[in-house]
N, C-alpha and C positions, 0 to 999 in steps of 0.2 A: 504494500500500500504506500502511496506517495502522499505525504502529509504537507498540505499547504495551509499556512495559518495567516490570520489577519496580522497586519503590521504590529509589532510590539516595540514600544519606545525603549524598552530595556536593551534591545539589540545594540543600540549605539554605545551604551556604556560597556557592554560586554566586549564589543569590538575594540573600543579605546583601551581597555585593560589588556586585551590580548596583543594589541599593537605595541604597547609599552613592553610587554614581556618578550615579544619577538625581536623588537629593536635591541633590547638588552642582550638577549641570547645571541643575536647575529651581529653585534656591534663590530664594526670594521669590515663586515662582509656585505652589508646592504646599505644602499644610499637612501632609500625611502621605503615606506610601507603605508598602504591605505586600505580602508574598508571599501570593498567593491561588491557588486552583486546585489540581489534584491533586498537583503536586510539593511543595505545602506541607503535605501530610498524610503523616507517617511511616507506612510500611506499605502505602500505596495505589499500585497500579500506575498508570502515567501515560505519556502521550506525552512525549517529551523536550522539553517547552516549559515554561518558567518564566513564569507569569503574575504580573505585578505590577499593583497598583491604586494609583493616586495620587488624592488629593483636592485639587482646585484651587478657589480662591475665584472665579477667573475663567477659564473655559475659553478664551475668546477671547484672553486674554493668553498662554496656553500655545501656542495655534495661531499667533499672530503671531510667537512666538519659537521655533518648532519647529525652526529651523535648528540649534539647539544639540543637539537630539535627532538630527538628520540627521548631525551630525558624529560622533555615537556609533554610527552605523550603523542607526538606527531610520528606518523609512519609514512614513508615515501611510497607513492603509488606510481607505477609506470603507466602513463597514459598514451604513449606513442606520439605525443605532441612535441615537436622540436622546439628548442629554445626556451624550455620551461621545465622547472622542477615542481612537482606537485606533491603536497603533503596533506594528510588528513589526521585530525585529532577528534576522537569521539568525546562527547561530553554531554552534560545536561545543565541547563535546558536546551543547549544548542551544541552542534558539532562545529568544527572549524576546518576550513580549507585554506591552505597557504600556497599561493601560486608565486614562485620565484622566477622572475623573468630578467632578461638581459637589460641593463640600464639604457643602452641606446634605443631600445624599442619602447621605453616607458611612456613617452608622450603620445604614441599612436596605438596603444593597447585597446582593443575593442571593449574589454570589460570596463575600463575607465571611461571610455567614450559613451558607452551605453548607460552607465550609471549617471553621468552628467546629463545626458539627453533625457532620461527619465525624471531627473530632478527638475529639469526645466520645462517638461512637457507633460502636464497632468493628464491630458487626454490619452496619451500613449501609456503613461503609468497605469491608468485605470484599465485600458484595453489589455495590457499585458497581465495584470492581476486577474482579470476575468478569464483570459485564456489559460492561465496556470491552474486556476480552480477547475475549469472545465476539463482540462487534460488529466488532472489528478483524479477527478471523479470517474474518468472513462478508462483509465489504464493503471495498472500497478507496475508496469514495466518502465524502468528508469530511462532506457534508451528511447523508447517510443515517446515518453513524456518530453525528453530533451529535443528529439527530432521534430515533435509537434510544435515546439516554440520557435524553431529555427527561421521560418519564413518571416514572422513578425520581427524577430530580433534582427534579421538581415536588413529589413526595411529601415528600422530605427538606426542601426549602425551606419547604414549607407547615408542616411540623412545627416548624422553627426559628422561623418568623415567628409561629406561634401561641404558642409558648413565651415569646415576648417581647411578646405582645399587639399584634403588627403586623398590618395587613390583609394578606390573601392576594393575591398578584399572579401573573400569568402569567410564568413564567421565560423563555419564548421571546420575546425582544425583537425587534421588527421595526424 
């Protein structure tokens, strides 16, 4: 079952605390870390998963020292996406995802662009929330749920990229 909840204002504080812990743990290895994803958008329904994205000058340095993340409960998951390290930490009331990406790609990351678009465009935020609730009610398959959101996400990211003069790219990373 896929759980999509109404926005919880506590998510911001949970994310801020986790960002502080990740910054401290990866000091010297990351340049920045932000709260991205649906839980970063007030008013948006979301799965109870806080997504964080960190910019690293050297992904290999983070990978070599990922035992520090392991001590925090994060485990690395191979996603097949290039240019990214992905970690998950189970927790209650939320789980955490940490996406570590190459610093030179930071400004053009789709996750950050989508978050900012949703913050600035309430109609798209609401449409996205409705779609997530509909898909969650129709399927228990995570991949089907994710693929079902892709068309709307692609449109919104295309709008965000075009507004910044960035080239359009496929949001579905293999």
